[in-house]
GUDRENDREN-827214 format. One record per residue (C-alpha): x, z, y; residue in one letter. Coordinates in Angstrom, 2 decimals, padded with zeros to 5 digits, always signed. Layout:
BEGIN
R	px	pz	py	code
R	X	Z	Y	A
...
END
This chain:
BEGIN
R	px	pz	py	code
R	+108.85	-069.33	-049.06	M
R	+108.15	-067.74	-045.69	R
R	+106.74	-064.21	-045.64	D
R	+103.08	-063.91	-044.72	M
R	+102.55	-062.15	-041.40	P
R	+101.50	-058.48	-041.49	D
R	+097.92	-057.39	-040.88	K
R	+097.11	-056.31	-037.38	T
R	+095.35	-053.01	-036.74	K
R	+091.91	-054.56	-037.00	D
R	+092.75	-056.07	-040.39	G
R	+093.19	-059.69	-039.30	R
R	+096.19	-061.84	-040.24	R
R	+098.02	-063.88	-037.65	G
R	+101.37	-064.88	-036.15	G
R	+103.67	-062.58	-034.25	K
R	+101.22	-062.34	-031.39	D
R	+098.23	-062.03	-033.69	G
R	+097.09	-065.64	-033.16	R
R	+096.89	-068.31	-035.87	M
R	+098.90	-071.57	-035.27	P
R	+096.61	-074.37	-034.05	A
R	+097.26	-076.76	-036.98	L
R	+096.71	-074.04	-039.57	L
R	+093.54	-072.97	-037.80	L
R	+092.19	-076.52	-037.83	A
R	+092.93	-076.91	-041.54	L
R	+091.18	-073.62	-042.33	C
R	+088.10	-074.63	-040.37	L
R	+087.94	-077.98	-042.12	A
R	+088.21	-076.33	-045.51	A
R	+085.44	-073.86	-044.65	A
R	+083.12	-076.66	-043.57	L
R	+083.86	-078.63	-046.75	A
R	+083.06	-075.64	-048.92	L
R	+079.81	-075.06	-047.05	A
R	+078.83	-078.68	-047.59	G
R	+079.60	-078.56	-051.31	C
R	+077.51	-075.44	-051.80	S
R	+074.57	-076.75	-049.80	G
R	+074.63	-073.59	-047.71	G
R	+074.89	-073.14	-043.97	D
R	+077.07	-070.23	-042.90	A
R	+075.98	-070.59	-039.30	A
R	+072.37	-069.88	-040.17	T
R	+073.19	-067.11	-042.62	G
R	+071.85	-068.96	-045.67	D
R	+072.39	-066.65	-048.67	P
R	+073.89	-069.46	-050.77	D
R	+076.76	-069.66	-048.30	A
R	+077.09	-066.10	-047.05	A
R	+076.38	-064.23	-050.28	G
R	+073.50	-061.81	-050.76	P
R	+072.31	-060.20	-047.51	P
R	+073.32	-056.57	-046.96	S
R	+070.71	-053.97	-047.77	K
R	+068.91	-051.94	-045.12	S
R	+066.96	-048.70	-045.38	V
R	+064.22	-050.44	-043.42	E
R	+063.40	-052.76	-046.32	T
R	+065.45	-051.70	-049.34	D
R	+065.46	-047.87	-049.26	L
R	+064.13	-047.35	-052.79	A
R	+066.96	-049.34	-054.37	G
R	+069.81	-048.09	-052.19	M
R	+072.46	-045.61	-053.24	S
R	+073.56	-042.86	-050.89	W
R	+076.89	-044.64	-050.46	E
R	+075.06	-047.79	-049.29	E
R	+073.02	-045.72	-046.84	I
R	+076.17	-044.16	-045.42	L
R	+077.77	-047.60	-045.13	A
R	+074.84	-048.74	-042.99	E
R	+075.10	-045.55	-040.90	A
R	+078.85	-045.85	-040.32	D
R	+079.70	-046.20	-036.63	G
R	+076.09	-045.91	-035.47	D
R	+074.57	-043.66	-032.80	T
R	+071.49	-041.44	-033.14	V
R	+069.42	-040.13	-030.24	T
R	+068.13	-036.72	-031.31	F
R	+065.43	-034.84	-029.38	C
R	+066.13	-031.15	-030.05	A
R	+065.22	-028.03	-028.10	W
R	+068.22	-026.20	-026.67	G
R	+070.50	-029.23	-026.78	S
R	+070.36	-029.55	-023.00	G
R	+071.30	-025.94	-022.34	G
R	+067.90	-024.22	-022.53	A
R	+069.66	-021.69	-024.76	D
R	+073.46	-021.52	-024.68	A
R	+073.82	-020.40	-028.29	M
R	+071.48	-023.07	-029.62	V
R	+073.39	-025.66	-027.60	Q
R	+076.61	-024.41	-029.19	Q
R	+075.09	-025.09	-032.60	Y
R	+074.13	-028.64	-031.65	W
R	+077.67	-029.31	-030.45	E
R	+078.93	-028.06	-033.82	Y
R	+076.61	-030.55	-035.55	I
R	+077.74	-033.36	-033.22	R
R	+081.38	-032.74	-034.16	G
R	+080.73	-032.69	-037.88	R
R	+078.57	-035.83	-037.74	A
R	+081.40	-037.71	-036.05	K
R	+084.14	-036.37	-038.30	D
R	+082.33	-036.73	-041.62	E
R	+079.94	-039.66	-041.15	Y
R	+081.43	-041.48	-038.13	N
R	+078.05	-041.09	-036.40	I
R	+077.68	-040.36	-032.70	A
R	+074.85	-038.01	-031.71	V
R	+073.24	-038.24	-028.29	E
R	+070.93	-035.30	-027.56	Y
R	+067.77	-035.24	-025.49	V
R	+066.28	-031.88	-024.48	E
R	+062.83	-031.38	-026.01	D
R	+060.06	-031.52	-023.42	T
R	+056.41	-032.57	-023.52	A
R	+057.41	-035.78	-021.76	E
R	+060.01	-036.65	-024.40	E
R	+057.56	-035.92	-027.21	E
R	+055.07	-038.30	-025.58	Q
R	+057.80	-040.90	-025.08	R
R	+058.34	-041.11	-028.85	L
R	+054.65	-041.97	-029.24	V
R	+054.40	-044.29	-026.23	S
R	+057.43	-046.35	-027.34	D
R	+055.73	-046.85	-030.71	H
R	+052.38	-047.77	-029.20	E
R	+054.05	-050.16	-026.75	G
R	+055.88	-052.03	-029.52	G
R	+059.26	-050.99	-028.10	L
R	+062.43	-049.98	-029.89	D
R	+062.59	-046.21	-030.07	A
R	+064.51	-044.45	-027.34	T
R	+064.31	-041.29	-029.47	I
R	+065.35	-041.86	-033.09	D
R	+064.93	-038.37	-034.45	M
R	+062.88	-035.32	-033.48	F
R	+063.02	-031.63	-034.43	W
R	+059.94	-029.45	-033.97	G
R	+056.92	-027.66	-035.43	A
R	+053.51	-028.99	-036.34	S
R	+052.14	-028.63	-032.82	G
R	+054.59	-031.31	-031.69	S
R	+054.75	-033.42	-034.84	I
R	+051.02	-033.63	-035.56	Q
R	+050.28	-035.90	-032.53	P
R	+053.15	-038.20	-033.54	M
R	+051.85	-038.33	-037.08	N
R	+048.27	-039.00	-035.92	A
R	+049.48	-042.04	-033.96	K
R	+051.38	-043.46	-036.93	G
R	+054.69	-043.11	-035.08	A
R	+056.70	-041.55	-037.91	L
R	+058.80	-043.47	-040.40	W
R	+057.87	-042.91	-044.02	G
R	+054.16	-042.23	-043.62	D
R	+053.72	-045.22	-045.95	D
R	+055.16	-043.14	-048.79	G
R	+058.86	-044.05	-048.88	N
R	+059.81	-040.34	-049.16	Q
R	+063.13	-040.80	-047.38	W
R	+063.81	-037.05	-047.36	V
R	+064.15	-037.04	-051.15	K
R	+066.88	-039.70	-050.87	K
R	+069.10	-037.12	-049.13	L
R	+071.53	-035.47	-051.55	P
R	+071.06	-032.10	-049.87	N
R	+067.28	-032.24	-050.32	S
R	+067.93	-030.72	-053.73	E
R	+068.33	-027.38	-051.95	Y
R	+064.68	-027.42	-050.80	L
R	+062.02	-025.88	-053.01	D
R	+059.68	-028.84	-053.49	W
R	+057.05	-026.58	-055.04	T
R	+056.79	-024.34	-051.95	A
R	+053.75	-024.70	-049.71	T
R	+055.82	-024.58	-046.53	D
R	+057.97	-027.50	-047.73	V
R	+055.01	-029.60	-048.86	L
R	+052.89	-028.84	-045.78	Y
R	+053.64	-028.69	-042.07	N
R	+050.64	-026.58	-041.11	G
R	+047.64	-028.37	-042.59	A
R	+049.57	-031.67	-042.57	M
R	+051.20	-032.87	-045.84	P
R	+054.88	-033.57	-045.24	T
R	+054.77	-036.52	-047.66	G
R	+058.53	-036.62	-048.19	G
R	+059.04	-037.93	-044.63	Y
R	+059.23	-034.56	-042.83	Q
R	+062.34	-032.55	-043.69	A
R	+062.07	-028.79	-043.34	Q
R	+065.08	-027.65	-041.36	F
R	+064.78	-023.97	-040.36	M
R	+062.28	-021.12	-040.03	K
R	+061.11	-018.92	-037.18	V
R	+060.40	-015.42	-038.46	T
R	+059.10	-012.65	-036.19	P
R	+060.89	-009.31	-036.14	A
R	+060.98	-006.05	-034.22	M
R	+064.05	-004.93	-032.29	V
R	+064.93	-001.41	-031.22	Y
R	+067.96	+000.64	-030.11	A
R	+068.80	+002.91	-033.02	A
R	+071.15	+005.18	-031.07	D
R	+068.49	+006.14	-028.54	R
R	+065.23	+006.44	-030.41	Y
R	+065.89	+007.63	-033.95	D
R	+065.88	+011.28	-032.97	A
R	+063.58	+011.05	-029.96	A
R	+060.69	+009.42	-031.75	L
R	+061.31	+010.70	-035.26	G
R	+061.37	+007.43	-037.18	W
R	+061.75	+009.20	-040.51	D
R	+058.85	+011.61	-040.06	E
R	+055.54	+010.81	-041.71	S
R	+052.31	+011.40	-039.84	R
R	+048.63	+010.91	-040.34	T
R	+046.75	+008.69	-037.92	E
R	+043.22	+007.43	-038.32	G
R	+042.94	+008.80	-041.85	G
R	+046.11	+007.18	-043.19	R
R	+049.78	+008.11	-043.35	T
R	+052.25	+006.02	-041.35	V
R	+056.00	+006.24	-041.90	Y
R	+058.64	+005.58	-039.28	G
R	+058.61	+002.23	-037.50	L
R	+055.41	+000.14	-037.64	P
R	+055.57	-002.54	-040.33	H
R	+052.20	-004.19	-039.75	S
R	+049.89	-004.77	-036.80	L
R	+047.56	-002.11	-038.15	T
R	+050.42	+000.39	-038.12	E
R	+051.44	-000.80	-034.65	L
R	+047.94	-000.02	-033.32	S
R	+048.41	+003.57	-034.51	L
R	+052.04	+003.76	-033.35	W
R	+051.26	+002.87	-029.72	V
R	+048.68	+005.67	-029.58	K
R	+051.32	+008.14	-030.70	R
R	+053.95	+006.72	-028.30	Y
R	+052.01	+005.27	-025.35	P
R	+054.05	+003.08	-023.01	G
R	+056.86	+002.56	-025.51	K
R	+055.88	-000.96	-026.58	F
R	+054.78	-004.18	-025.00	T
R	+054.94	-007.89	-025.81	Y
R	+055.76	-010.97	-023.76	L
R	+053.50	-012.79	-021.33	D
R	+052.01	-015.68	-023.32	L
R	+052.11	-017.92	-020.25	L
R	+055.52	-016.84	-018.94	G
R	+058.99	-018.26	-019.55	S
R	+059.17	-016.23	-022.76	G
R	+055.70	-017.30	-023.80	G
R	+056.95	-018.61	-027.14	F
R	+057.55	-015.03	-028.33	H
R	+054.27	-013.79	-026.88	G
R	+052.25	-016.58	-028.47	R
R	+053.85	-015.86	-031.83	Q
R	+052.84	-012.20	-031.51	F
R	+049.23	-013.19	-030.83	A
R	+049.35	-015.77	-033.63	T
R	+050.49	-013.06	-036.04	S
R	+047.36	-011.12	-035.07	A
R	+045.26	-014.24	-035.61	L
R	+046.46	-014.58	-039.19	Y
R	+047.00	-010.96	-040.28	E
R	+043.68	-009.67	-038.92	L
R	+040.07	-010.77	-039.18	T
R	+036.58	-009.90	-037.91	D
R	+035.27	-006.53	-039.08	D
R	+031.64	-007.64	-038.59	G
R	+031.11	-005.13	-035.77	K
R	+032.80	-006.93	-032.90	G
R	+036.17	-005.44	-033.78	G
R	+039.09	-006.19	-036.08	W
R	+040.46	-005.26	-039.49	K
R	+043.36	-006.34	-041.68	A
R	+042.65	-009.42	-043.77	V
R	+044.08	-007.52	-046.76	Y
R	+043.12	-004.16	-048.30	D
R	+045.37	-001.13	-047.91	E
R	+045.54	-000.78	-051.70	A
R	+046.89	-004.33	-052.15	D
R	+050.43	-004.70	-053.39	D
R	+052.90	-006.75	-051.34	D
R	+052.25	-009.95	-053.29	G
R	+048.48	-009.75	-052.93	T
R	+048.75	-008.87	-049.24	R
R	+051.04	-011.83	-048.68	S
R	+048.72	-014.19	-050.55	E
R	+045.71	-013.13	-048.45	K
R	+047.58	-013.59	-045.16	I
R	+048.80	-017.01	-046.27	Q
R	+045.33	-018.12	-047.33	R
R	+043.79	-016.90	-044.06	H
R	+046.46	-018.72	-042.04	A
R	+045.87	-021.96	-043.93	E
R	+042.11	-021.67	-043.35	E
R	+042.78	-021.39	-039.62	W
R	+045.05	-024.43	-039.65	N
R	+042.50	-026.48	-041.58	A
R	+039.82	-025.53	-039.05	W
R	+042.09	-026.18	-036.05	A
R	+042.73	-029.76	-037.17	T
R	+039.08	-030.43	-038.03	G
R	+036.39	-032.07	-035.94	G
R	+034.64	-028.89	-034.77	E
R	+037.77	-027.29	-033.30	A
R	+038.35	-026.91	-029.57	G
R	+039.41	-024.26	-027.08	E
R	+035.90	-022.84	-026.49	D
R	+035.20	-022.69	-030.22	A
R	+038.60	-021.12	-030.77	F
R	+037.96	-018.35	-028.22	I
R	+034.72	-017.43	-029.97	E
R	+036.11	-017.66	-033.50	R
R	+039.17	-015.56	-032.57	A
R	+037.17	-012.73	-031.01	G
R	+038.81	-010.15	-033.26	Y
R	+042.22	-011.05	-031.79	V
R	+041.04	-010.25	-028.27	W
R	+039.50	-007.02	-029.58	A
R	+042.85	-005.99	-031.09	Y
R	+044.93	-006.90	-028.04	L
R	+042.47	-005.20	-025.68	N
R	+042.71	-002.07	-027.82	E
R	+046.51	-002.13	-027.46	L
R	+046.46	-002.73	-023.71	E
R	+046.03	+000.82	-022.32	P
R	+048.88	+002.06	-024.54	N
R	+051.36	-000.67	-023.57	L
R	+054.09	-000.25	-020.96	L
R	+052.24	-000.06	-017.65	Q
R	+053.09	-001.83	-014.41	G
R	+051.67	-001.55	-010.89	D
R	+048.39	-003.24	-011.81	S
R	+047.89	-002.50	-015.48	G
R	+049.72	-003.41	-018.66	A
R	+053.16	-004.93	-018.14	Y
R	+053.93	-008.02	-020.21	Y
R	+057.58	-009.00	-020.49	G
R	+058.82	-012.05	-018.62	A
R	+061.22	-013.23	-021.33	D
R	+063.35	-011.93	-024.21	A
R	+066.13	-010.91	-021.82	Y
R	+063.71	-008.81	-019.77	D
R	+062.45	-007.08	-022.91	M
R	+065.94	-006.24	-024.14	I
R	+066.88	-004.92	-020.70	A
R	+063.88	-002.59	-020.91	R
R	+064.90	-001.44	-024.38	V
R	+068.38	-000.70	-023.03	N
R	+066.92	+001.14	-020.03	A
R	+064.65	+003.24	-022.24	G
R	+061.44	+001.84	-020.76	D
R	+060.25	+000.77	-024.21	I
R	+061.32	+001.77	-027.70	A
R	+060.41	-001.35	-029.66	V
R	+060.18	-005.03	-028.74	S
R	+058.80	-008.04	-030.59	F
R	+061.11	-011.03	-031.03	T
R	+061.37	-014.03	-033.33	T
R	+063.50	-013.55	-036.44	C
R	+066.97	-012.23	-035.66	I
R	+067.55	-014.41	-032.62	S
R	+068.65	-011.38	-030.60	I
R	+071.56	-010.38	-032.82	Y
R	+073.96	-013.31	-032.19	P
R	+073.57	-012.63	-028.46	K
R	+074.70	-009.05	-029.00	T
R	+077.87	-010.39	-030.57	Q
R	+078.67	-012.74	-027.71	S
R	+077.91	-009.99	-025.16	D
R	+078.15	-006.45	-026.63	P
R	+076.42	-005.01	-023.55	S
R	+073.31	-007.04	-024.35	Y
R	+071.91	-004.55	-026.83	L
R	+074.26	-001.73	-027.84	P
R	+073.35	-000.36	-031.26	Q
R	+070.65	-002.98	-031.56	G
R	+068.77	-003.03	-034.83	R
R	+066.14	-005.41	-036.10	L
R	+063.69	-005.06	-038.92	Y
R	+061.23	-007.52	-040.33	L
R	+057.55	-006.69	-040.14	M
R	+056.16	-007.10	-043.63	E
R	+053.07	-008.93	-042.43	T
R	+054.26	-011.04	-039.48	S
R	+053.61	-014.75	-039.70	V
R	+056.32	-017.24	-038.82	G
R	+056.64	-020.95	-039.41	Y
R	+059.10	-023.65	-040.48	P
R	+060.36	-026.45	-038.26	D
R	+060.78	-030.03	-039.45	F
R	+062.87	-033.10	-038.67	V
R	+061.21	-036.54	-038.46	V
R	+062.40	-040.09	-037.73	I
R	+060.64	-042.53	-035.40	A
R	+059.05	-045.50	-037.16	K
R	+060.47	-047.91	-034.56	N
R	+064.01	-046.49	-034.69	S
R	+066.78	-049.04	-035.22	R
R	+069.14	-046.32	-036.47	H
R	+067.30	-044.94	-039.47	K
R	+070.29	-044.76	-041.84	A
R	+072.29	-042.78	-039.30	A
R	+069.31	-040.48	-038.74	A
R	+069.11	-039.88	-042.50	M
R	+072.80	-039.01	-042.63	A
R	+072.39	-036.56	-039.75	L
R	+069.40	-034.93	-041.45	C
R	+071.42	-034.58	-044.65	N
R	+074.06	-032.73	-042.65	L
R	+071.44	-030.31	-041.30	L
R	+070.51	-029.45	-044.90	L
R	+074.12	-028.93	-045.99	E
R	+074.62	-025.26	-047.00	P
R	+077.36	-024.38	-044.51	E
R	+075.56	-026.12	-041.64	A
R	+072.28	-024.44	-042.59	N
R	+073.92	-021.00	-042.73	A
R	+075.24	-021.65	-039.22	K
R	+071.61	-021.92	-038.04	V
R	+071.36	-018.18	-038.60	T
R	+074.91	-017.23	-037.64	A
R	+074.87	-019.17	-034.36	M
R	+071.22	-019.22	-033.26	T
R	+069.60	-016.30	-035.07	G
R	+066.83	-018.44	-036.51	N
R	+066.24	-018.22	-040.24	A
R	+067.75	-020.81	-042.57	Y
R	+065.35	-022.68	-044.84	N
R	+067.31	-023.48	-048.00	L
R	+066.24	-021.98	-051.32	D
R	+069.25	-019.80	-052.15	L
R	+068.36	-019.79	-055.85	A
R	+069.19	-023.52	-055.93	R
R	+072.73	-023.04	-054.60	L
R	+075.80	-022.75	-056.75	D
R	+077.76	-019.45	-056.43	P
R	+080.24	-020.94	-053.96	E
R	+077.57	-022.20	-051.57	D
R	+075.52	-019.04	-051.93	R
R	+078.60	-017.04	-050.95	A
R	+078.56	-018.87	-047.60	V
R	+075.20	-017.29	-046.81	F
R	+076.18	-013.88	-048.17	E
R	+079.39	-013.84	-046.11	D
R	+077.44	-014.85	-043.02	M
R	+074.86	-012.10	-043.51	M
R	+077.55	-009.50	-044.19	A
R	+078.43	-009.71	-040.51	G
R	+074.99	-008.50	-039.47	F
R	+074.59	-004.75	-038.98	P
R	+072.79	-002.76	-041.62	E
R	+069.13	-002.61	-040.71	G
R	+069.08	-006.11	-039.27	S
R	+067.94	-007.83	-042.47	A
R	+071.24	-007.44	-044.27	A
R	+070.13	-009.10	-047.51	A
R	+069.86	-012.91	-047.54	P
R	+066.78	-012.68	-049.74	E
R	+065.11	-010.46	-047.17	R
R	+065.89	-012.84	-044.36	L
R	+064.43	-015.92	-046.03	A
R	+060.88	-014.57	-045.64	L
R	+059.06	-017.61	-046.94	S
R	+055.92	-015.59	-047.69	A
R	+054.00	-016.33	-044.50	H
R	+055.35	-019.45	-042.90	N
R	+052.36	-021.33	-041.51	V
R	+052.64	-023.10	-038.15	P
R	+049.97	-022.56	-035.54	S
R	+049.40	-026.26	-034.84	G
R	+046.77	-026.90	-032.13	P
R	+046.17	-023.15	-031.86	V
R	+049.46	-022.84	-029.95	A
R	+047.96	-024.91	-027.15	G
R	+044.83	-022.74	-026.87	W
R	+046.00	-019.21	-027.47	I
R	+047.85	-018.70	-024.16	G
R	+045.03	-019.58	-021.76	T
R	+042.50	-017.86	-024.04	A
R	+044.58	-014.65	-023.94	W
R	+044.79	-014.85	-020.15	D
R	+040.99	-015.04	-019.88	A
R	+040.03	-012.67	-022.69	Q
R	+042.69	-009.94	-022.28	V
R	+044.58	-010.07	-018.98	V
R	+041.61	-010.89	-016.74	K
R	+038.93	-009.20	-018.82	K
END
């Protein structure tokens, strides 16, 4: 008997040149047609009697699919992912996205095409859906201010309750009892918005220059209360700037670094409240323990988010309701770093760090520990830089969503699962400086060690303990407020 020819690289059998002899081909075709006729099926039309049961798809069969079946559907596919920094807006964030692209290809055989996040791209996700078009953006990463409009237009996959996030194996690392996993601002995540990372405000200073000069370790009495060292709340900051006028400022809310400035003002919005006399006060009592203080800030923030997404909200109403914020910021203004025409507001994070290095200011506000990785890539960026986490600052989580009209949903799910994988999530902090979002208590010792090893590389004083960095206490996005607070600040503080 003659040997059967070997398989070619693509798995087909054939002759020496990969082609089947004409007579044999004709016989095979005749046999196939006869079998189709006997079964009553029609292979050409894809009748299940002839072709076997149709393959499953996450579009219609998600509930009954195994993770292996989902990965089989994703194999070889391409996902278009709209993510800030992927186009080079931040070199270190772009480096992280390239790391994710490589792992997605190596481990899932998925190609990732990035689109830089802009207002136009966010609108395109909605307009494709409303126009009945296939999605040009399959997957989006952002906060509630961006995701809420998509959700309101019904443009997100899973809003019918399929809870695709819980089908991801790595979703077990999320704390599904936590408010900031169950809610994206005032919007329920519904199992179709996957929390990915957190933005946590922090203060940065140059330890080698200001420890002795400003006496961080000395206690003092200001306004009837004792303040120790660096300011750890906005109330303490208001006293600190009076003691050290000109040694602090924050970023221009409408400038290129406006993200940081808006988060500073948003922290004031949530931590403070109206004192009933046209001024401000802390939303908590000085005698409150940390847990009670945290609970009151969280509740106040959630009340603001509920109002901001309600029918009575609007920019004019916001300006009036947030009067205590303008009172606080106006009180700070004469004690901020001064420029030629009044208070100087930083242009961007790089400007602020340059002023810390130059000695113009002693302390700067940033978001989480995003400064530290930059110091490692360029040691001249902030020599002896130290960060500490304000105990009352309010940050927020970011989420990943999938477009309802995407034709690559399985691949998008696989990519999202990768983002929640412990090593990849630890890299969020190590490479970008943003806070990871996984619940470390849910990790086994080996995976937890990944985070502990990563944090060991951060200098003491920078949030050296992983538990300290997680800071899930006050993570409430600003939602629509983010769109109002910049112009309101300009009118109520800068031009007042």
